[in-house]
C-alpha positions in Angstrom: -20.6 53.1 59.6 -22.9 55.8 61.1 -26.5 55.2 62.1 -29.4 57.3 63.5 -32.2 56.4 65.7 -35.0 58.0 67.7 -35.0 57.4 71.4 -38.1 57.0 73.6 -37.8 60.8 74.3 -37.9 61.5 70.5 -34.4 62.8 70.3 -32.4 61.9 67.3 -29.3 59.9 68.3 -26.3 59.7 66.0 -23.3 57.5 66.7 -20.9 55.1 65.3 -21.3 51.3 64.9 -17.9 49.8 65.7 -16.3 47.5 63.2 -15.9 44.0 64.6 -12.6 43.8 62.7 -10.8 46.5 64.7 -7.5 45.2 66.2 -7.1 45.1 70.0 -4.6 48.0 70.2 -7.0 50.3 68.5 -9.9 50.1 71.0 -7.5 50.2 73.9 -6.0 53.5 72.8 -7.0 56.2 75.3 -8.0 58.6 72.6 -10.0 56.1 70.6 -13.8 56.7 70.4 -14.6 53.7 68.3 -14.3 49.9 68.6 -16.5 49.4 71.6 -20.3 49.1 72.3 -22.3 52.3 71.5 -19.2 54.4 70.8 -20.7 58.0 70.7 -20.6 60.5 67.9 -19.0 63.9 68.3 -22.0 65.8 69.6 -23.7 63.8 72.3 -23.6 60.7 74.5 -26.6 58.7 75.9 -26.9 57.4 79.4 -29.5 54.8 80.5 -31.3 55.4 83.8 -33.0 52.2 84.8 -35.1 52.7 88.0 -38.1 51.2 89.7 -41.0 53.4 88.6 -43.5 50.8 89.8 -43.4 48.2 92.5 -42.4 48.2 96.2 -39.3 50.4 95.7 -41.0 53.0 93.4 -40.5 55.8 95.9 -36.7 55.3 95.8 -36.9 55.1 92.0 -38.7 58.4 91.7 -36.0 60.1 93.8 -33.2 58.4 91.8 -34.7 59.8 88.6 -34.8 63.3 90.1 -31.2 63.0 91.0 -30.2 61.7 87.5 -31.9 64.6 85.8 -30.1 67.0 88.2 -26.8 65.4 87.4 -27.3 65.7 83.7 -28.3 69.3 84.1 -25.0 70.0 86.1 -22.9 68.0 83.6 -24.3 70.1 80.8 -23.5 73.4 82.6 -27.0 74.1 84.0 -28.1 75.0 87.5 -25.6 75.9 90.2 -23.3 73.0 89.3 -24.0 71.1 92.6 -21.2 68.8 93.6 -19.0 69.7 90.6 -17.7 72.5 92.7 -16.9 70.4 95.8 -15.6 67.2 94.0 -11.9 66.8 94.7 -11.4 65.8 91.0 -11.6 68.9 88.9 -11.9 67.1 85.5 -15.6 68.1 85.0 -16.3 71.6 83.7 -19.9 71.7 82.8 -19.4 71.1 79.1 -20.9 67.6 79.0 -18.6 64.6 78.9 -15.6 65.0 76.7 -17.4 67.9 75.0 -20.5 65.9 74.2 -23.9 66.9 75.5 -25.3 64.4 77.9 -28.7 62.8 76.9 -30.5 60.1 78.7 -33.3 57.5 78.3 -35.2 55.8 81.1 -36.6 52.4 81.9 -38.7 50.8 84.6 -37.1 47.9 86.5 -40.4 47.1 88.3 -38.1 45.7 91.0 -38.0 42.5 88.9 -34.8 41.1 87.5 -36.3 40.0 84.1 -38.0 43.4 83.6 -34.8 45.2 84.6 -32.7 43.3 82.1 -35.2 43.8 79.4 -35.3 47.6 79.9 -31.5 47.8 80.1 -31.1 45.7 77.0 -33.5 48.0 75.1 -31.6 51.1 76.2 -28.4 49.5 75.1 -29.5 48.1 71.8 -32.2 50.6 70.7 -31.1 53.8 72.3 -27.4 53.5 72.2 -26.8 54.0 75.9 -23.1 53.7 76.7 -23.6 53.4 80.5 -26.4 51.9 82.5 -27.1 52.9 86.1 -29.9 52.7 88.6 -32.1 50.3 90.5 -33.2 49.9 94.1 -32.9 46.1 94.4 -29.8 43.9 94.7 -31.5 41.2 92.6 -32.0 43.8 89.8 -28.4 45.1 90.2 -26.9 41.6 89.9 -29.0 40.8 86.9 -28.3 44.1 85.1 -24.6 44.1 86.0 -24.2 40.7 84.4 -26.0 41.9 81.3 -23.8 45.0 81.0 -20.7 42.7 81.4 -21.9 40.7 78.4 -22.8 43.7 76.4 -19.6 45.7 77.0 -21.2 48.5 78.9 -20.2 50.1 82.2 -22.8 49.5 85.0 -22.8 52.1 87.8 -25.0 50.4 90.4 -27.7 52.3 92.0 -29.1 51.4 95.4 -27.9 47.9 96.0 -26.9 46.7 99.5 -26.4 42.9 99.1 -22.9 41.7 99.6 -23.3 39.7 96.4 -23.1 42.7 94.1 -19.4 43.2 94.8 -19.0 39.7 96.2 -19.8 36.4 94.5 -21.6 38.3 91.6 -19.0 41.0 91.1 -18.1 41.9 87.5 -15.3 43.9 85.9 -17.8 46.3 84.2 -19.7 47.0 87.4 -19.1 49.5 90.1 -20.9 50.2 93.4 -20.8 53.4 95.4 -23.5 52.3 97.9 -22.4 50.5 101.1 -23.3 46.9 101.7 -24.8 44.4 104.2 -21.4 43.6 105.9 -20.9 47.3 106.5 -24.3 47.7 108.1 -23.6 44.8 110.5 -20.2 46.1 111.4 -21.5 49.6 112.1 -24.7 48.6 113.9 -23.5 45.9 116.2 -21.5 48.1 118.6 -24.3 50.6 118.8 -26.9 47.9 119.5 -24.7 46.4 122.2 -24.2 49.8 123.9 -28.0 50.5 123.9 -29.6 47.1 124.3 -26.9 45.0 125.9 -25.1 41.8 124.8 -27.7 39.3 126.1 -30.4 39.5 123.5 -32.5 37.0 121.5 -33.2 38.1 117.9 -36.0 37.1 115.5 -35.3 37.9 111.9 -37.9 38.6 109.1 -36.0 38.5 105.9 -37.0 39.5 102.3 -36.7 36.4 100.2 -34.0 37.5 97.7 -30.2 38.0 97.7 -30.2 41.3 99.6 -32.3 39.9 102.4 -30.1 36.8 102.7 -26.8 38.7 102.9 -28.2 41.4 105.3 -29.5 38.7 107.6 -26.1 36.9 107.5 -24.2 40.1 108.1 -26.4 41.3 111.1 -26.5 37.8 112.6 -22.8 37.4 112.3 -22.0 40.8 113.9 -24.6 40.5 116.7 -23.9 36.9 117.5 -20.2 37.8 117.8 -21.1 40.2 120.6 -23.3 37.7 122.4 -26.7 37.8 120.9 -28.6 34.6 120.1 -30.7 34.2 116.9 -33.9 32.2 117.8 -35.5 32.2 114.4 -35.2 33.6 110.9 -38.2 33.6 108.5 -38.2 34.5 104.8 -41.0 36.7 103.5 -42.0 37.2 99.8 -40.9 40.5 98.2 -44.5 40.9 97.0 -45.9 40.7 100.5 -47.9 43.7 101.7 -49.6 42.4 104.9 -47.0 40.9 107.3 -49.5 40.1 110.1 -49.1 36.4 109.8 -45.3 36.7 110.1 -45.4 39.1 113.0 -47.9 37.1 115.1 -45.5 34.3 116.2 -42.7 36.7 117.3 -44.0 37.5 120.8 -44.2 33.8 121.7 -40.9 32.9 120.2 -38.7 33.7 123.1 -37.1 36.6 121.2 -36.8 40.2 122.6 -35.6 41.8 119.4 -37.2 41.8 116.0 -34.8 42.5 113.1 -36.6 43.6 109.9 -34.4 42.7 106.9 -36.9 44.6 104.7 -36.6 47.6 102.5 -38.9 50.2 100.9 -42.6 49.5 101.1 -41.9 46.1 102.7 -40.3 47.7 105.7 -43.0 50.3 106.0 -45.7 47.6 106.1 -43.9 45.1 108.3 -42.9 47.8 110.8 -46.5 49.1 110.8 -47.8 45.6 111.5 -45.3 45.0 114.3 -46.5 48.2 116.0 -50.1 47.2 115.5 -49.3 43.9 117.3 -48.0 45.8 120.3 -44.3 44.8 119.9 -43.1 48.3 120.8 -44.8 48.2 124.2 -44.1 44.6 124.9 -41.5 43.1 127.3 -39.7 39.8 126.9 -37.0 38.1 128.9 -37.3 40.9 131.5 -36.4 43.5 128.9 -38.2 46.0 126.7 -38.9 44.5 123.2 -36.9 46.2 120.5 -37.0 46.5 116.7 -34.0 47.0 114.4 -34.1 48.1 110.8 -30.6 47.3 109.3 -31.0 49.5 106.2 -32.9 52.8 106.5 -33.9 55.6 104.2 -35.6 58.9 104.7 -38.3 57.8 102.3 -39.0 54.6 104.4 -39.1 56.7 107.6 -41.6 59.0 106.0 -43.8 56.1 104.9 -43.7 54.5 108.4 -44.2 57.8 110.2 -44.1 57.9 114.0 -43.5 54.1 114.0 -39.7 54.7 113.4 -39.3 56.7 116.6 -36.2 55.4 118.5 -35.5 52.6 116.1 -31.9 52.1 115.1 -30.6 51.3 111.6 -27.9 52.3 109.1 -27.8 54.4 106.0 -25.4 55.3 103.3 -25.9 59.1 103.4 -28.2 61.6 105.0 -29.2 65.1 104.0 -28.3 66.6 107.4 -24.5 65.9 106.9 -22.6 69.2 107.1 -19.7 68.5 104.7 -19.5 70.9 101.7 -20.4 68.2 99.1 -23.5 67.1 100.9 -24.7 70.6 101.6 -24.1 71.6 97.9 -26.2 68.7 96.8 -29.0 69.3 99.3 -29.0 73.0 98.1 -29.3 72.0 94.4 -31.8 69.3 94.9 -33.9 71.3 97.3 -34.0 74.3 95.0 -35.1 72.2 92.1 -37.6 69.9 93.8 -38.7 71.6 97.0 -37.5 68.9 99.5 -34.3 67.3 100.6 -32.8 64.3 98.7 -32.8 60.7 99.9 -29.8 58.4 100.1 -31.1 56.9 96.8 -30.9 60.3 95.1 -27.4 60.9 96.5 -26.1 57.6 95.4 -27.3 57.9 91.8 -26.3 61.5 91.4 -22.8 60.7 92.7 -22.5 57.6 90.4 -23.3 59.7 87.4 -20.6 62.2 88.2 -18.1 59.5 89.0 -18.7 57.9 85.6 -18.4 61.2 83.7 -15.3 62.1 85.7 -13.7 58.7 84.9 -14.4 59.1 81.2 -12.9 62.6 81.3 -9.8 61.5 83.2 -9.3 58.6 80.8 -9.9 60.7 77.8 -12.1 57.9 76.4 -15.5 56.3 76.6 -14.0 52.9 76.1 -15.4 50.9 79.1 -11.9 49.4 79.8 -10.4 52.8 80.0 -13.2 54.0 82.2 -12.8 51.0 84.5 -9.1 51.6 84.8 -9.8 55.2 85.8 -12.3 54.1 88.5 -10.2 51.3 90.0 -8.4 52.4 93.2 -9.6 55.9 92.6 -9.5 58.0 95.8 -11.7 61.1 96.1 -13.5 63.5 98.4 -16.1 66.2 98.2 -19.1 63.9 97.4 -20.3 63.3 100.9 -19.3 60.7 103.6 -15.7 62.0 103.6 -12.7 60.5 101.8 -13.7 57.6 99.6 -11.9 54.7 97.8 -13.3 52.8 94.8 -11.3 49.6 95.5 -9.9 48.0 92.4 -10.1 44.4 93.8 -13.9 44.3 93.9 -15.2 47.7 92.6 -16.7 48.5 96.0 -16.6 52.0 97.5 -15.2 52.4 101.0 -16.3 55.4 103.1 -17.8 56.3 106.5 -21.1 54.6 107.3 -23.9 56.3 109.2 -25.8 54.7 112.1 -29.2 56.5 112.6 -32.4 56.2 114.6 -35.9 57.5 114.2 -36.3 60.9 115.8 -38.5 61.1 118.9 -39.8 64.6 118.1 -39.3 65.4 114.4 -39.7 69.1 113.5 -41.1 68.3 110.0 -41.9 65.5 107.6 -38.3 65.4 106.4 -36.7 65.6 109.9 -37.3 61.9 110.7 -33.9 60.4 111.2 -31.0 61.5 113.3 -27.3 60.5 113.0 -26.2 58.8 116.2 -22.8 57.7 114.9 -20.5 58.2 112.0 -18.7 54.9 111.8 -15.2 55.4 110.4 -14.3 53.6 107.2 -11.6 51.5 108.9 -14.3 49.8 111.1 -16.3 48.7 108.0 -13.4 47.7 105.7 -12.8 44.0 105.0 -10.5 41.9 102.8 -11.7 41.2 99.2 -11.8 37.5 100.1 -13.8 37.8 103.3 -16.1 34.8 103.7 -19.2 36.9 103.2 -17.9 37.9 99.8 -16.3 34.6 98.7 -16.7 32.9 95.4 -16.6 35.9 93.1 -14.1 36.9 90.4 -14.1 40.2 88.6 -12.9 38.7 85.4 -11.7 40.9 82.5 -13.3 44.1 81.4 -15.4 43.7 78.3 -15.4 46.6 75.8 -18.0 44.9 73.7 -18.0 45.5 69.9 
């Protein structure tokens, strides 16, 4: 039977409530638009954008939302079309998704798993969202991905870097375009060895949640394999704003490298405290003391200012890339908002296009048809070169960027420089790699 509702944006939503009695072959038909959760009506389809609008990752969330709005504009035929013109798949034509105008609702994850699940559930149950995407925390991603699996909704993960998202907590209804902790370690270690040598002693400060744990594990594993020693690893609360008490013991620890497994506002604050304590001018074990930030973003670099100068890290994407897709996106985003996009913006824009493309190629909004279209899908034209969405774990594989803070930036956006484009082969691993062990995709759930 049909139903209508008013979204939080005041737009009337009309769709179909699927009958629980539909037989299995019906909802698996490629041309079927009923028999699954939030099957859309004939005129529009609703997507749910769940981003941190408050909390330590709010800057990333704001940029994610900008990118989502741009993606919807392009899918509906507005603007210059952005990456629709460079995407190797030519299924999307600017007429929405399968002829339906794309609408969206938003939620605030607050960078808290419970809040993120609550806002996602509301978008699914009250607003009729057929796909949920977003987030800038792996704890949030894992929680919302599990919810979407239960509800029969596709989850296109936003900015989530923990191995767990496509490791022990992988789900058949979830897909990740963003790179992960293992890839950061694999890309960073050779660069750190070349610049700092193989006889180093590292001290880790680690955000106390699953992203921090897997990032520490990945960086430790990669650096210890090349000869580094880990002298200490200390967990810090995600809510911490002053890291002075954690930085103070570092200089007397015997370490000569500080690894900040922190992201967003946490990294800005911990790096600022480290500089205030004189670590950048210090010497230890006869060597200059160094700081490493495994996961970087332009927004973090902007927040930390001159403190990032010369500090190595990795990133998923950067606006200075010269491939056609990246430059098309930078042009579109810059024209609309007046500044270049972050990696968070790139990730969420691409995820929205990839979902819309998979629906179009499948000829169905059925999440199982969409999942099948995404699994082992190879594409190009969306930045980072040729990319594979691996079917075994729903993880994207593409080139990874090693960057460092610029010594003499030309403007407030010119803060990071790419020092190496690590080829995809160097960061590829087996689905059952020990850092990803214990997870099973299970079966796709179409829901209703």
